[in-house]
Phi, psi and omega in degrees: 000127182284165180295320180296321179295320179298318180296319180296319180294318177296320178296318179295321179295319180295318179296324180291333180272345185305313179303322181290322177296316179296322179296321180296321177294317181294332181288343178279073185269345183263136178226133179231131178225147176234122181239155177231155173220127175234122180232133174229129182228116175269136181231145174227117182243141176223113184088164178080006182259139182297148172289161180277187186299334180262014180063029174277144182288131175271131186274204182294145181235134176224140182197167177236121176265151178216152175215134178231131178230145171235119189243125176245127183230129178238135180223144165209164183307121176094350183210145174216137177235138180220133177228128181230111177268139187224137169239132180221149179171194179246139178304127179082011184292137174291137183091359173066023176080201185239131177241130181203171170272111180286318175221145174199095187216163175233140182232127174250131184223147177252163179290344180275358177102356177279147178206159173224128182232123187231139177125192180280126188205155171289146172236125182218119184227136178055234181270010179069020180289323182257318178228119181206172182281344180050050189293338179297322176296136189299326179273346182056196187215125174226171187222146171269104187214165165251123180243123177245143182191178176220137176221125179168149175057039177085354182254141171224127179225123181235142171237127185240131183231131179223144175216112187252146175220156177288324182197190175284085189285070180289336180252332184270003180068223185255028179287133180220124180201145177057038178268194182289338182233147186289340183255154175272315176226155177209127178233124184228137172239131180225132178228134180228142179224129173257122182290128181298135175056030179209133188281059182225131175227145182218147182227150171237140183226134173226128178235138172237109189250122179259125181243137176295128184293132179281160174057042177212150181264350179271188185253027184293141180246134176259138184244134172238153183236146172235126183225131178178194183208167182222137181230137177227122182240126190232064173278106186306137007266021183259151169223123182239127178236143177211148178213156177209131180222145173243145179238133185211181181098216182223145177272186185292348175262012180062028175270141181289141181246130171220095185219162180204164175211155177214148180214154175212140180217137179235130178239136179236119183234084181288344182214152175297345185263347179204160181195169182227153181215149176204155181184184182209134175242138175229120177238124185296155182236167179291139177281160179055042183287123180279129177262101187288141171273159178305131180093357180239160182270328178066039183281139178225137179280124179247113176283330179232129178274118181251357179279119181288138178242114182282033175030260194246038181274175175270083192296333182296336180291341187232168167066021177096136186289344183281357170060040177279343189236132178067014168242310171256156185264167174278171191299325182251012174089342177271178186228132174274010181075186184205139166244128184228104175257129186218150173220155180185184179194170178220157180216133180241091185290336177208165185300129178091345182253132178224133179245131182235147174213141180208160178229137179236131167258124187240134180209160175285158174264347177262134175290133185252143182282119174076013181207151185288154179280341183292130178264324179161181180234128184239132176245132184234131177234137178208157177215145178221146179223127179274097182297320175205180186303326185243022180217126184222138175239140181216153182218149181210156177215130178234143178225134180228131171263106182275176181237176175300325178300313179299317183296318184281324181288323183268356180052052181224154181263162177057041182282355185281334180222095185251134182226145181210127178231147181211154177221127186234136170240126182231126177239135180220067183282149168271116186278323188203141173209143180207157176228145176208000000 
């Protein structure tokens, strides 16, 4: 037998076995993976902290936050199950922190693009300004919802339904208050379209949020609505984003809401190693906003709420990294709104290393009586380095020169020189994966 004949026979034998090999591969439809996440973030804050009940100045604060997750994910054609257990807290915290199920959901999907996903799950839409995972917060944000949708041919359409209760209220009816989520009911419609062969995507969002009415003994629910859209245009090397939302309806105190916000951001990336960004955010504020002096409450009756509330977004991504706005409240609970003009850039001198710097000019959107609208100027510096595929270390420093307006609105001392530094180590290894 010649060498050429042997090669032909081996080739024929391999071709005859190919269907069986492919069948064996196709039969491995089940996939199981186990992932872990360990995050530790040390923070040092100086200034920007509220005075105590006796108006004593609170000094420098230092602490270490931590989060640990164990994620189990199972997939086969048409079905996916995911369970994520989470522990979050502060090192040395009394009560040992918080342990909960961050995610626990099941998803059924068809080949035509239809799907149903039910259980506790992350919700993240567009730039996460209105609905996001809020991952910077150590506990992050998930929701108990039923999500129905379709995705295919450039179209994405989701319907989200939630109904929350404190317990099996067999005697209390449908009363819901002080539960795990701020809303009693939530109905959301989201539609996104990517234009074929053109770098443009656009989304529409509608939310109907039901809140248990405060200061009442019945089970009446007040509903507020958020309606708007998001556009992203990406003609390289540019990226342009814009959004507009209106807020209406009634809050949990049955006060009428008429608020709005708009944002625009432009990014220019001429090279993979560096880029520039700039933009502006405007969030409407309550009219006749009282600016309290030390020792006074500054209460004002608002028949209509004009301060926009970005509800369940990832607030840390916007409005300055020091989280003075839409994370903590103002002294009397109302909002003078916000104007946020920002510019910045990044530079990546070597693989895995990224350096960022940005500047924010912050001001109220409501004119204030007898005091300037400017809140302050914030400078942010940060660096991150990818030690390996599943391990990242990052560090940041922010400095803000506040104004008298900032000091009086936030009821905090030493607002003229605010400093914040942080160091984070994040590991997210895949522990185990198999197919059968």
